[in-house]
C-alpha positions in Angstrom: -139.1 -170.5 27.0 -141.2 -170.0 23.9 -144.3 -172.0 23.4 -144.8 -171.4 19.7 -143.6 -173.9 17.2 -140.3 -172.8 15.5 -139.6 -174.6 12.2 -136.7 -172.9 10.6 -134.2 -170.4 12.0 -131.6 -168.2 10.4 -128.7 -167.6 12.8 -126.2 -164.8 12.6 -123.1 -167.0 13.0 -119.5 -166.0 13.6 -118.1 -169.5 14.3 -116.9 -168.5 17.8 -117.8 -170.0 21.1 -121.2 -168.3 21.6 -122.7 -168.8 18.2 -121.3 -172.3 17.9 -123.1 -173.3 21.1 -126.2 -171.4 20.1 -126.4 -173.4 16.8 -126.4 -176.7 18.7 -128.7 -175.3 21.4 -131.3 -174.1 19.0 -131.5 -177.5 17.4 -131.8 -179.3 20.7 -134.2 -176.8 22.3 -136.5 -176.1 19.4 -136.0 -179.3 17.3 -135.8 -177.0 14.3 -133.8 -176.5 11.2 -131.0 -173.9 11.5 -129.4 -172.0 8.6 -126.4 -169.9 9.4 -125.4 -166.6 7.9 -121.9 -165.1 8.2 -121.1 -161.7 6.8 -117.6 -160.9 5.7 -117.3 -157.2 6.7 -113.5 -157.2 7.1 -113.1 -159.1 10.3 -110.0 -160.8 8.7 -111.1 -164.3 9.8 -110.8 -167.6 7.9 -114.3 -167.7 6.6 -113.6 -170.7 4.5 -113.6 -172.8 7.7 -116.9 -171.4 8.9 -119.0 -173.4 6.4 -117.5 -176.7 7.4 -117.7 -175.9 11.1 -121.4 -174.8 10.8 -122.4 -177.9 8.9 -120.5 -180.2 11.2 -122.3 -178.6 14.2 -125.7 -179.2 12.6 -126.6 -176.4 10.3 -128.8 -177.5 7.3 -127.4 -174.7 5.1 -124.7 -172.1 5.3 -124.5 -168.6 3.8 -121.1 -166.8 3.8 -121.2 -163.5 1.9 -118.7 -160.8 1.2 -120.4 -157.5 2.2 -117.3 -155.4 2.6 -118.0 -152.9 -0.2 -121.7 -152.6 0.8 -120.7 -152.1 4.4 -118.3 -149.2 3.7 -120.3 -147.6 0.8 -123.8 -147.8 2.3 -123.1 -147.7 6.1 -119.7 -146.3 7.0 -119.5 -143.5 4.4 -123.0 -142.1 5.1 -122.1 -141.9 8.8 -118.8 -140.2 8.1 -120.6 -137.7 5.8 -122.2 -136.6 9.1 -119.0 -136.7 11.1 -120.8 -139.1 13.4 -119.2 -139.7 16.8 -120.8 -141.0 20.0 -120.0 -139.2 23.3 -117.1 -137.4 21.7 -114.9 -140.4 21.1 -116.5 -143.5 19.7 -116.7 -143.7 15.9 -119.5 -146.3 16.0 -117.7 -149.2 14.3 -119.8 -152.0 15.8 -123.0 -150.0 15.8 -122.8 -149.3 12.1 -122.3 -152.9 11.2 -125.3 -154.5 13.0 -128.0 -153.0 10.7 -126.3 -154.4 7.6 -126.0 -157.9 9.1 -129.6 -157.9 10.4 -131.1 -156.6 7.1 -129.4 -159.4 5.1 -130.3 -162.0 7.8 -134.0 -161.1 7.3 -133.6 -161.2 3.5 -132.2 -164.8 3.8 -135.0 -165.8 6.1 -137.5 -164.7 3.5 -135.6 -166.5 0.7 -135.5 -169.7 2.8 -139.0 -169.5 4.2 -137.7 -169.2 7.7 -140.0 -168.0 10.4 -137.3 -167.0 12.9 -134.0 -165.3 13.3 -131.5 -165.5 16.1 -128.4 -163.7 17.3 -125.6 -164.2 19.9 -125.9 -160.8 21.6 -126.2 -160.8 25.4 -129.1 -159.4 27.4 -126.8 -156.7 28.9 -125.5 -155.1 25.7 -126.5 -152.8 22.9 -126.2 -155.3 20.1 -129.4 -157.1 21.0 -131.3 -153.8 20.5 -129.5 -153.0 17.2 -130.2 -156.5 15.8 -133.8 -156.7 16.8 -134.9 -153.1 15.9 -133.4 -153.8 12.4 -135.2 -157.2 12.2 -138.6 -155.6 13.0 -138.0 -152.7 10.7 -137.8 -155.1 7.8 -140.2 -157.9 8.8 -142.5 -156.9 11.6 -143.9 -160.4 12.2 -140.5 -162.2 12.4 -139.8 -164.4 15.5 -136.6 -163.6 17.3 -134.7 -166.0 19.6 -132.0 -164.4 21.8 -130.5 -167.4 23.6 -128.6 -165.3 26.2 -132.0 -164.1 27.4 -133.4 -167.6 27.6 -130.9 -170.3 28.4 -129.4 -171.3 31.7 -125.7 -170.8 30.8 -124.2 -168.2 33.1 -120.5 -168.2 32.1 -118.1 -168.9 29.3 -116.9 -171.9 31.3 -120.4 -173.4 31.0 -120.4 -172.7 27.3 -117.1 -174.4 26.9 -118.4 -177.5 28.8 -121.4 -177.6 26.5 -119.2 -177.3 23.4 -116.9 -180.1 24.6 -119.9 -182.3 25.4 -121.1 -182.0 21.8 -117.7 -182.2 20.1 -117.8 -178.6 18.9 -114.2 -177.4 18.2 -113.9 -174.0 19.8 -110.6 -172.2 20.2 -110.1 -170.7 23.6 -107.4 -168.2 24.5 -107.2 -167.7 28.3 -104.4 -165.1 27.7 -106.9 -162.7 26.2 -110.0 -162.9 28.3 -112.0 -160.2 26.7 -114.6 -159.8 24.0 -113.4 -158.7 20.5 -115.5 -157.4 17.6 -113.8 -156.6 14.4 -114.8 -155.2 11.0 -113.2 -153.0 8.3 -113.9 -149.9 10.3 -112.5 -150.9 13.7 -111.7 -153.4 16.4 -113.4 -153.2 19.8 -112.3 -154.8 23.0 -114.7 -155.2 26.0 -115.1 -157.2 29.2 -112.8 -159.5 31.1 -109.6 -157.8 32.2 -110.9 -154.4 30.9 -113.8 -154.3 33.3 -111.8 -152.4 35.9 -111.7 -148.8 34.4 -108.6 -148.0 36.4 -106.4 -150.7 34.9 -104.6 -149.8 31.7 -105.3 -151.9 28.7 -102.4 -154.4 28.2 -99.9 -153.6 25.5 -100.6 -156.8 23.6 -104.3 -156.1 23.3 -104.0 -153.9 20.2 -104.2 -155.5 16.7 -104.4 -152.7 14.0 -102.0 -150.2 15.4 -98.5 -150.0 16.8 -98.0 -148.0 20.0 -97.4 -144.3 19.1 -94.0 -144.3 20.7 -93.0 -147.2 18.5 -94.3 -145.6 15.3 -91.8 -144.4 12.7 -89.7 -141.4 13.6 -90.3 -139.8 10.2 -93.8 -138.4 9.5 -95.8 -139.5 6.4 -97.7 -137.0 4.3 -100.7 -138.1 2.4 -103.6 -136.7 0.3 -107.2 -137.7 0.4 -109.6 -136.7 -2.4 -113.3 -136.2 -1.7 -116.4 -136.0 -3.9 -119.8 -135.1 -2.4 -118.5 -135.9 1.0 -117.1 -139.3 0.3 -113.4 -140.2 0.0 -112.6 -141.5 -3.5 -108.8 -141.5 -3.7 -105.6 -141.6 -1.6 -102.5 -140.0 -3.0 -104.3 -139.5 -6.3 -105.1 -143.2 -6.7 -108.8 -144.0 -7.0 -109.9 -146.9 -4.9 -113.2 -148.7 -4.1 -114.7 -147.7 -0.7 -113.5 -150.9 1.0 -110.1 -150.8 -0.5 -109.7 -147.1 0.4 -110.7 -147.7 4.0 -108.3 -150.7 4.3 -105.5 -148.6 2.9 -106.2 -145.8 5.5 -106.2 -148.5 8.2 -102.8 -149.6 7.2 -101.4 -146.1 7.1 -103.0 -145.1 10.4 -102.0 -148.3 12.1 -98.4 -147.9 11.0 -98.3 -144.5 12.8 -100.2 -145.5 15.9 -103.3 -143.5 15.1 -106.9 -144.2 16.2 -106.6 -145.7 19.7 -109.4 -144.9 22.2 -110.0 -146.0 25.7 -113.4 -144.8 27.1 -116.2 -145.5 29.4 -119.5 -145.0 27.5 -123.2 -145.1 28.3 -125.0 -148.1 26.9 -128.5 -147.8 25.7 -129.7 -150.4 28.3 -128.7 -148.0 31.1 -125.2 -149.1 32.4 -121.8 -147.7 31.8 -119.3 -149.9 30.0 -115.6 -149.6 29.2 -114.6 -150.0 25.6 -111.1 -149.9 24.0 -111.2 -149.2 20.3 -108.8 -149.1 17.3 -110.1 -147.0 14.4 -107.0 -145.9 12.5 -108.5 -145.3 9.0 -111.7 -143.8 10.4 -109.8 -141.4 12.6 -107.9 -140.1 9.6 -111.0 -140.0 7.4 -113.1 -138.0 9.9 -110.4 -135.3 10.3 -109.9 -135.0 6.6 -113.6 -134.8 5.9 -114.0 -131.9 8.4 -111.1 -130.2 6.8 -112.6 -130.2 3.3 -116.0 -129.2 4.8 -114.3 -126.2 6.4 -113.7 -124.5 3.0 -116.8 -125.8 1.1 -119.7 -125.7 3.5 -121.8 -122.6 4.3 -121.4 -121.5 8.0 -125.1 -121.7 8.9 -125.6 -125.0 7.1 -122.5 -126.4 9.0 -123.7 -125.2 12.4 -127.2 -126.6 11.9 -125.8 -129.9 10.7 -123.3 -130.0 13.6 -126.2 -129.4 16.1 -127.8 -132.6 14.9 -124.6 -134.8 15.0 -125.1 -135.9 18.7 -128.7 -137.0 17.9 -127.7 -138.7 14.6 -124.8 -140.6 16.4 -127.1 -141.6 19.2 -129.6 -143.1 16.7 -126.8 -145.2 15.3 -125.6 -146.3 18.7 -129.1 -147.1 19.9 -129.9 -149.2 16.8 -132.3 -146.9 15.0 -130.5 -147.0 11.6 -133.7 -147.8 9.8 -136.0 -145.4 11.6 -137.9 -142.6 9.9 -136.1 -140.0 11.8 -132.7 -141.4 10.7 -133.8 -141.4 7.1 -134.9 -137.8 7.4 -131.6 -136.8 9.0 -129.5 -138.7 6.4 -131.3 -137.0 3.5 -130.6 -133.6 5.0 -127.0 -134.5 5.7 -126.5 -135.8 2.2 -127.8 -132.5 0.8 -125.2 -130.6 2.8 -122.5 -132.7 1.1 -123.2 -131.8 -2.6 -120.3 -129.3 -2.7 -118.0 -131.1 -0.2 -115.4 -131.9 -2.9 -111.6 -131.3 -2.8 -108.3 -132.6 -1.6 -106.9 -132.6 1.9 -103.2 -132.8 2.8 -102.4 -134.6 6.0 -99.3 -135.5 8.1 -99.3 -138.8 10.1 -96.9 -138.9 13.0 -96.7 -140.9 16.2 -100.4 -141.3 17.0 -101.5 -138.0 15.6 -103.0 -136.8 12.3 -102.5 -133.2 11.3 -104.2 -131.2 8.5 -101.5 -129.4 6.5 -103.7 -128.0 3.7 -106.9 -128.2 1.8 -108.1 -127.1 -1.6 -111.3 -127.3 -3.6 -112.8 -125.9 -6.8 -116.0 -125.4 -4.8 -114.2 -123.5 -2.0 -116.0 -120.7 -0.2 -112.8 -119.4 1.1 -111.7 -116.1 -0.6 -108.2 -114.9 0.1 -109.2 -111.5 -1.3 -111.8 -111.1 1.5 -109.9 -112.7 4.4 -106.5 -111.1 3.8 -104.9 -108.8 6.3 -103.2 -107.0 3.5 -104.8 -104.3 1.3 -108.1 -105.3 -0.3 -110.8 -103.6 -2.4 -113.8 -105.9 -1.5 -114.3 -105.3 2.2 -114.9 -102.1 4.1 -113.7 -102.4 7.7 -115.9 -99.4 8.6 -119.0 -101.6 7.9 -118.2 -103.7 11.0 -119.0 -100.7 13.3 -122.7 -100.8 12.5 -122.8 -104.6 12.6 -121.4 -104.6 16.1 -123.7 -101.8 17.4 -126.8 -103.6 16.2 -125.7 -106.9 17.8 -124.8 -105.0 21.0 -128.2 -103.3 21.3 -129.9 -106.0 23.4 -126.9 -106.3 25.6 -127.0 -102.6 26.3 -130.6 -102.7 27.2 -130.1 -105.7 29.5 -127.3 -103.8 31.3 -129.4 -100.6 31.6 -132.2 -102.6 33.2 -129.8 -104.2 35.6 -128.4 -100.9 36.6 -131.9 -99.8 37.5 -132.4 -102.9 39.7 -135.1 -104.3 37.4 -133.4 -107.6 36.6 
C-alpha cells in the first residue's frame, strides 16, 4: 500500500461493478477526494445515469464527455490508414480507445489540481499498460493507483459483497459471465465461459451482428468514398467520422460481418482468448486496401506493409504516444496523400467482397496492363529484365554444381 499522501484522484469510471467498488474503495483507503471521468466513445450505455450513480457512491465531481468524433477521427482513422491489425485478426478496438481516455483523464487531473489518476484494469491484462504508459507520456510525475494490484479482493463475488455492504447498486447478470468492452469500433468478450479455447462462444454472446447463416439471403451492394486514406461518404452521402463508422456497423452487423474468435498473445506474457465483433471496421479495412491497390506505388506499399506488424504491436502494447509511433504515423500519412477514390463492395452472409474500385489518382493503366494489342509496352523488353535478375541465381547454381556451396 502506498505511503504517500493522496489528496485528489481522477478515476476512469464506467459505472460497472469494478469501477463502482474502486470509487468507494479509494475514498475509504486513501481518505481522498475522487472525481470520476466517463468517456462516451460509442459504448451505447445510459450515461445519464452514470453521474447520479457516481455522486451517490461518493464522487465529489463527475465528468461525462462525448468523445465519439474525436475517437474515430484521431484514433480509429489513423490506425486504419495503416491497415493496422494485430496477429492477423484483431482490429485493435480496445487498444485504440485507451490512449484517448487516458489523455483526457490526465487533462482533467490538471484542470482539477488532482495529483493522482486511477483505473480499473487488472494486473493480468494489457489495459493497465495502455493506460499508464499514456498517463506518463502526458504527465511524467502523476501518481497512479491501480486497485487490482493493491487490494485484497480476489473475485467478482468479493466485489459484489463489498458493493452490497456499501449500498452500491450494481447490476449483475450471471447468465453472461464474461468481460465485455464496447466502443464505436467494436465489442470484445473475454474471460468466464470463454476461458476454455475449445468451447464455442455461445450464440447469444454477440451483440452487433447476426449469425451469418441468419443474414439476409439477398446481398447488399454499397460504395465507400475515400479522401487521403479516410472514408468520407457511404453511397455518396457524406457523413462525420463517427456517423460513418456507425452506419458501417449497422450494415456489417445486418449481414453477419466482422466476427472473430482468436487466442492472442498479451503484452504481459500470457495467451488470452478474445471474441470480437468489428463489422464496420472489417468493411472499412477491406475497402481501404482496395482503393490503395490502384493509387499507391508498389514500393511505397511494400515498405509500408512491412511496418504494419510493428505499428499494430505498438498500439496493442500501449505505445500510442511514443516517439516511434509518431514517426511511423507521419510516414504512413504521407503514403495516403493520393489514396482517394470510390470502392464498390458486396455484403453477403458474413463476407465482404470488393466488386470494383475507381480513382482520379489511379496508377492503374488499362493501356499498359491489357492482354490485347497495345503500343506502350514492348514484350521483348522483358527478356533482358529476366536475364539480369536471373544472373545471381545462375552463378549460385554453377557454384553448387562445382561442389563449392
